[in-house]
C-alpha positions in Angstrom: -48.1 20.9 30.9 -50.9 23.2 29.4 -48.3 24.4 27.1 -48.5 23.8 23.0 -46.8 20.5 22.0 -45.2 20.0 25.6 -47.2 16.8 26.8 -46.5 15.5 23.5 -42.5 16.5 23.4 -42.3 15.3 27.5 -41.9 11.8 29.2 -42.1 13.4 32.8 -39.7 12.4 34.4 -38.1 10.0 31.7 -37.3 13.7 29.0 -37.9 16.3 31.2 -40.3 17.6 34.1 -43.6 18.7 33.4 -46.3 20.6 35.8 -49.7 22.0 36.1 -49.2 25.6 36.0 -49.2 26.2 40.1 -46.3 27.4 42.5 -46.6 24.4 44.9 -46.7 22.0 41.6 -43.1 23.4 40.6 -42.7 23.5 43.6 -42.6 19.6 44.0 -41.8 18.7 40.0 -37.7 21.3 40.9 -37.5 19.0 44.1 -38.7 16.2 41.7 -36.1 16.8 39.3 -33.3 17.7 41.5 -32.8 14.6 43.7 -33.3 12.3 41.2 -30.3 11.3 40.6 -30.4 10.0 37.2 -30.7 13.3 35.7 -28.1 13.3 33.6 -29.6 10.7 31.9 -33.4 13.0 32.3 -30.9 15.6 30.8 -29.4 13.2 27.9 -32.5 11.8 27.0 -34.0 15.7 26.0 -31.5 15.4 23.5 -32.1 12.4 22.1 -35.9 13.3 22.0 -34.7 16.7 20.2 -32.1 15.4 18.0 -33.7 12.9 16.6 -37.6 13.0 16.5 -38.2 15.9 16.4 -35.2 18.1 14.4 -35.6 20.1 11.1 -34.9 17.1 8.6 -37.1 14.7 9.5 -40.3 17.5 10.4 -39.4 19.0 6.2 -39.2 15.1 5.7 -43.3 14.4 7.3 -44.7 17.4 5.5 -43.9 16.0 2.4 -46.4 12.7 2.9 -48.3 14.1 5.6 -51.9 14.1 4.0 -50.5 10.9 2.7 -50.7 9.6 6.3 -53.6 11.0 7.1 -55.1 9.4 5.2 -53.2 6.6 5.7 -53.8 6.2 9.6 -48.9 6.4 10.0 -48.7 9.1 11.7 -45.7 9.1 13.7 -44.6 10.9 17.2 -42.5 13.8 17.0 -43.7 16.6 14.2 -46.6 16.6 12.4 -48.3 13.7 14.7 -52.0 14.4 16.3 -49.1 16.7 18.1 
């Protein structure tokens, strides 16, 4: 959860898993993920996040409106957000 935009891209347990960088946390996070009966849903949500929010088309579109969105406090989740 300390790397780049990971905390903005990933909602822990919903579309991925985050850990704090320690071996213990890595072990616990892997254990949590592999014991999750809905892990396929987490994988689908991860794909949907990238396909529908963090994709090149939306990134380009948001780049065009970024200055106005910042000025008018209209930043959304995804590219050119607070992330």
